[in-house]
C-alpha positions in Angstrom: 0.0 0.0 0.0 1.3 3.5 -0.9 0.4 7.0 0.0 -0.5 9.1 -3.0 -1.3 12.8 -3.4 -3.6 13.6 -6.4 -3.1 17.2 -7.6 -6.3 18.3 -9.3 -9.9 17.5 -8.6 -11.5 17.5 -12.0 -13.0 14.5 -13.8 -9.7 12.6 -14.0 -8.4 13.7 -10.6 -11.5 12.6 -8.7 -11.6 9.3 -10.6 -7.9 8.7 -9.9 -8.4 9.4 -6.2 -11.3 7.0 -6.1 -9.5 4.2 -8.0 -6.3 4.5 -6.0 -8.4 4.1 -2.8 -10.2 1.2 -4.3 -6.9 -0.5 -5.0 -6.0 -0.2 -1.3 -3.9 3.0 -1.3 -4.2 5.9 1.1 -5.1 9.0 -0.9 -4.9 12.8 -0.5 -6.6 14.9 -3.1 -5.8 18.6 -3.6 -7.1 21.4 -5.6 -6.6 25.2 -5.6 -8.9 27.1 -3.1 -10.5 28.8 -6.1 -11.8 25.4 -7.3 -12.8 23.8 -4.0 -16.2 22.4 -5.0 -15.1 18.8 -5.3 -12.7 19.0 -2.3 -15.5 20.3 -0.1 -17.9 17.6 -1.3 -15.3 14.8 -0.7 -14.7 16.1 2.9 -18.4 16.4 3.5 -19.2 12.9 2.2 -16.0 11.3 3.5 -15.1 9.9 0.1 -16.1 9.4 -3.5 -19.0 7.4 -5.0 -18.8 5.7 -8.4 -22.2 5.1 -10.0 -23.2 1.6 -11.0 -25.6 2.7 -13.8 -27.5 5.7 -15.1 -30.7 5.2 -17.1 -29.8 2.3 -19.4 -26.0 2.7 -19.2 -23.8 0.5 -17.0 -20.6 1.8 -15.6 -17.3 0.3 -14.4 -15.9 -0.1 -10.8 -19.0 1.1 -8.9 -18.9 1.7 -5.2 -17.9 4.1 -2.5 -14.3 4.7 -1.4 -13.1 6.6 1.7 -10.6 9.3 0.9 -8.0 9.8 3.7 -7.5 13.5 3.2 -9.0 16.2 0.9 -7.5 19.7 1.1 -6.9 23.1 -0.6 -3.7 23.5 1.4 -0.8 22.7 -1.0 1.8 22.4 1.8 -0.3 19.7 3.6 -0.9 17.9 0.3 2.8 17.8 -0.5 3.7 16.7 3.0 1.2 13.8 2.8 3.2 11.8 0.2 6.3 11.6 -2.0 4.2 10.5 -5.0 2.3 13.2 -6.8 -0.1 12.4 -9.5 -1.1 15.6 -11.4 -4.4 15.3 -13.2 -5.2 18.7 -14.5 -5.6 20.7 -17.8 -2.3 21.4 -19.4 -2.9 25.2 -19.0 -3.0 24.7 -15.2 0.2 22.8 -15.0 2.6 25.7 -14.6 0.4 27.3 -11.9 0.3 24.1 -9.9 4.1 23.6 -10.5 4.7 27.0 -8.9 2.6 26.0 -5.9 4.4 22.7 -5.5 8.0 24.1 -5.9 8.7 25.1 -2.3 7.9 21.6 -1.1 9.7 19.4 -3.6 12.5 17.3 -2.3 14.8 14.5 -3.4 13.3 11.1 -4.0 9.9 12.3 -5.0 7.9 11.1 -8.1 5.7 13.5 -10.2 3.4 11.8 -12.7 1.5 14.0 -15.1 -1.7 12.5 -16.6 -1.7 13.6 -19.3 1.8 15.0 -19.7 1.4 16.9 -22.9 5.1 17.8 -22.6 4.5 19.2 -19.1 7.5 17.2 -17.6 9.8 19.3 -19.8 8.1 22.5 -18.5 8.7 21.3 -14.9 12.3 20.7 -15.7 12.6 24.2 -17.2 11.0 25.8 -14.2 13.3 23.8 -11.8 16.3 25.1 -13.8 15.1 28.7 -13.7 14.5 28.5 -10.0 18.0 27.0 -9.3 16.5 23.6 -8.3 18.0 21.4 -11.0 20.0 19.6 -8.3 16.8 18.0 -6.9 16.6 14.3 -7.5 13.0 14.2 -8.7 11.6 11.6 -11.1 9.2 13.1 -13.7 6.8 10.9 -15.7 4.6 12.0 -18.6 1.6 9.8 -19.3 -0.1 10.0 -22.7 -3.5 10.2 -21.1 -5.4 9.0 -18.0 -6.4 5.4 -17.7 -10.1 6.0 -17.5 -13.0 7.3 -19.6 -14.8 9.1 -16.9 -17.0 12.0 -15.9 -18.0 13.8 -12.7 -21.8 13.4 -12.4 -22.2 15.6 -9.3 -19.8 16.7 -6.6 -17.9 13.7 -5.3 -19.8 11.4 -7.6 -18.3 9.9 -10.8 -19.2 7.6 -13.6 -16.4 5.4 -15.2 -17.3 4.3 -18.7 -14.2 2.2 -19.3 -10.5 1.8 -18.7 -7.5 1.4 -20.9 -5.5 -1.9 -21.2 -2.2 -0.1 -20.3 -0.7 3.4 -20.0 2.3 4.5 -22.1 4.5 6.8 -20.0 7.9 8.5 -20.4 10.2 8.6 -17.4 12.9 11.2 -16.8 14.9 9.8 -14.0 18.2 8.1 -13.1 16.1 5.3 -11.6 13.8 4.5 -14.5 13.3 0.8 -13.5 12.5 1.7 -9.9 10.0 4.4 -11.0 8.3 2.1 -13.4 7.9 -0.5 -10.6 6.3 2.1 -8.3 4.0 3.3 -11.1 3.0 -0.3 -11.8 2.2 -0.7 -8.1 -0.1 2.3 -7.9 -1.8 2.5 -11.3 -4.7 0.2 -12.1 -3.2 -0.7 -15.5 0.4 -1.7 -16.5 2.9 0.9 -17.6 4.6 0.9 -20.9 7.8 3.0 -20.9 8.3 5.4 -23.9 11.6 6.9 -25.1 11.1 10.5 -23.8 8.3 13.1 -23.1 8.3 14.2 -26.7 7.2 10.8 -27.8 4.7 10.7 -25.0 3.2 14.0 -26.2 3.0 12.7 -29.8 1.4 9.5 -28.6 -1.6 11.2 -26.9 -4.6 9.8 -28.8 -6.5 13.0 -28.3 -4.3 14.4 -31.0 -6.5 13.1 -33.8 -9.7 12.4 -31.9 -10.4 15.8 -30.5 -9.2 19.0 -32.1 -9.9 18.3 -35.8 -13.3 16.7 -35.3 -14.3 19.6 -33.0 -13.2 22.3 -35.4 -14.9 20.5 -38.4 -18.2 20.1 -36.4 -18.4 23.4 -34.6 -21.7 24.4 -36.1 -23.3 21.2 -35.1 -21.7 21.4 -31.6 -22.9 25.0 -31.0 -26.3 24.8 -32.5 -27.3 21.6 -30.7 -25.5 22.5 -27.4 -23.5 19.2 -27.4 -26.6 17.1 -26.8 -25.4 13.9 -28.6 -22.6 11.4 -28.7 -19.4 13.2 -29.7 -17.5 10.2 -31.0 -20.2 8.5 -33.0 -22.0 11.6 -34.3 -19.0 13.8 -35.2 -17.0 11.1 -37.0 -18.1 10.6 -40.6 -16.3 8.9 -43.5 -15.1 12.3 -44.7 -13.9 13.6 -41.3 -12.2 10.3 -40.6 -10.3 10.7 -43.9 -9.2 14.2 -42.8 -8.1 12.8 -39.4 -6.1 10.1 -41.2 -4.3 12.7 -43.2 -3.4 14.6 -40.0 -2.3 11.4 -38.4 0.2 10.8 -41.2 1.6 14.3 -40.5 2.1 13.3 -36.8 3.7 10.0 -37.9 6.1 11.9 -40.2 7.3 13.9 -37.2 8.1 10.7 -35.3 9.9 9.3 -38.3 12.2 12.4 -38.5 12.9 11.9 -34.8 13.8 8.3 -35.4 10.9 6.8 -33.4 8.0 4.7 -34.7 4.7 6.1 -33.3 1.6 4.0 -33.2 -1.0 5.1 -35.7 -4.2 6.5 -34.2 -6.0 3.2 -35.1 -3.2 1.1 -33.6 -3.3 3.1 -30.4 -7.1 2.9 -30.1 -7.2 -0.9 -30.7 -4.3 -1.5 -28.3 -5.5 0.7 -25.5 -9.1 -0.5 -25.6 -8.6 -4.1 -26.7 -10.5 -3.7 -29.9 -9.9 -5.0 -33.4 -11.5 -2.2 -35.5 -10.5 -1.9 -39.2 -10.7 1.9 -39.2 -10.9 5.0 -37.0 -14.4 5.5 -38.3 -15.4 2.0 -37.2 -13.8 2.6 -33.7 -15.5 6.0 -33.2 -18.9 4.7 -34.3 -18.7 1.4 -32.5 -16.6 1.7 -29.3 -18.6 0.4 -26.3 -16.7 2.7 -23.9 -17.1 5.8 -25.9 -20.7 5.0 -26.8 -21.5 5.6 -23.1 -20.6 9.2 -23.4 -23.9 11.0 -24.1 -22.6 14.5 -24.6 -20.2 16.6 -26.6 -18.5 19.9 -26.4 -21.0 22.7 -26.8 -18.7 25.6 -28.0 -15.2 26.5 -29.1 -14.1 27.1 -25.5 -14.1 23.3 -25.0 -10.9 21.7 -23.8 -10.9 19.8 -27.0 -9.9 23.1 -28.5 -8.4 25.2 -25.7 -6.2 22.4 -24.4 -5.7 20.0 -27.3 -4.8 22.6 -29.9 -2.2 24.7 -28.0 -0.8 21.7 -26.1 -0.8 18.9 -28.7 -1.1 20.4 -32.1 1.2 23.4 -31.5 4.1 21.3 -30.2 3.7 19.0 -33.2 3.8 22.0 -35.6 6.9 23.4 -33.7 8.6 20.0 -33.9 7.8 19.7 -37.6 9.2 23.2 -38.3 12.4 22.4 -36.3 12.8 19.2 -38.4 12.2 20.9 -41.7 8.9 19.2 -42.7 5.4 20.5 -43.4 2.2 19.5 -41.5 -0.5 21.5 -43.4 -3.6 19.9 -41.8 -2.2 20.4 -38.3 -1.3 24.0 -39.2 -4.7 24.6 -40.7 -6.5 23.3 -37.6 -4.5 25.6 -35.4 -5.4 28.6 -37.6 -9.1 27.7 -37.5 -9.1 27.2 -33.7 -7.3 30.5 -33.3 -9.9 32.3 -35.4 -12.7 30.6 -33.4 -11.4 31.9 -30.1 -9.6 35.0 -31.3 -6.4 33.7 -29.8 -3.1 33.1 -31.6 -2.3 29.6 -30.4 0.9 29.6 -32.3 2.1 32.2 -29.8 0.3 31.1 -26.6 0.7 27.3 -27.1 3.4 25.0 -25.7 6.3 26.0 -27.9 9.7 24.4 -27.8 11.1 27.4 -26.0 8.4 26.9 -23.2 9.6 23.3 -23.0 13.0 24.6 -22.2 14.8 24.0 -25.6 17.4 26.6 -26.5 16.5 28.6 -29.6 18.7 28.3 -32.6 19.5 24.5 -32.2 20.0 22.7 -35.5 18.0 19.6 -36.2 21.0 17.4 -35.2 21.6 19.4 -32.0 17.9 19.2 -31.1 17.8 15.4 -31.5 20.9 15.1 -29.4 19.1 17.1 -26.6 16.2 14.7 -26.9 18.4 11.7 -26.4 19.5 13.1 -23.0 16.0 13.3 -21.6 15.6 9.8 -20.2 18.9 10.2 -18.2 
């Protein structure tokens, strides 16, 4: 049994806290005082409930689990454990890193679910604050293990769970960290080469931003009252997504790594044998239980997945000297939707801590150092 601190009390964070407790671990869950709704509800109820069913939909891992400690005090949350599982939007990572910094110490593990290159940002911040000497292991997961939603405060529904979780580990004790992650996570860990690969392997890359931008009229006019995966994926949009996926794969090839195709990832993570992305989106049992969709352009499928998945891919492609026109077009459209220049505000290579002016060869050399 381990003690685990979950940083972030959104859909994934509350579900993580519940499932860790269900696996027999002692759990602290933290969120910023400005977002205390779930923390207050967990304290009031003594834990988290997972629904067994709703209407005609059956969910996974139902029950009630006691949560040892729920708090909006970051110092107490950090003192609770030496394992920190950050489950938060990518745009909240730097804020939370800043809160955590005074309490970081040697021997701790920070797991980001999803990472979206956030481990590199944490390393950059540690360097800027003169804390590079700290012996901290940083792991970037490609996603969270669960398909889940918060139904009401401290109540969740779990639609499904992945078969395994690909994770990059920046540490001088990679094997030890993998063993610890295998102990606490409800699915096995697969170790990836580095956090760049982990970011490129996030399956939201193809499944969220492009389908959302292509279907924005439907999403806004019908207020998201339908099944996103089944209703937004058509034969034509699937073809466009496949073209964008080839661009992502071309970036991996230039980096010297073989990335899974979107279809390979979906089939592997959800134990399916679909012949196409269209077939997966239309027929996935797990995703078919999600009876809603984004309702506007402020959805995280745009505001997170475009600046923190597509922009890094575009930046990498530019550094490597290749073109990714579908990725670039999607960023332009999303920027127009929200009147925000995501090329400027997104997770650039500079924000990940890479020195400007590196040649392609120098950049790849820097990547090879990331696993330690």
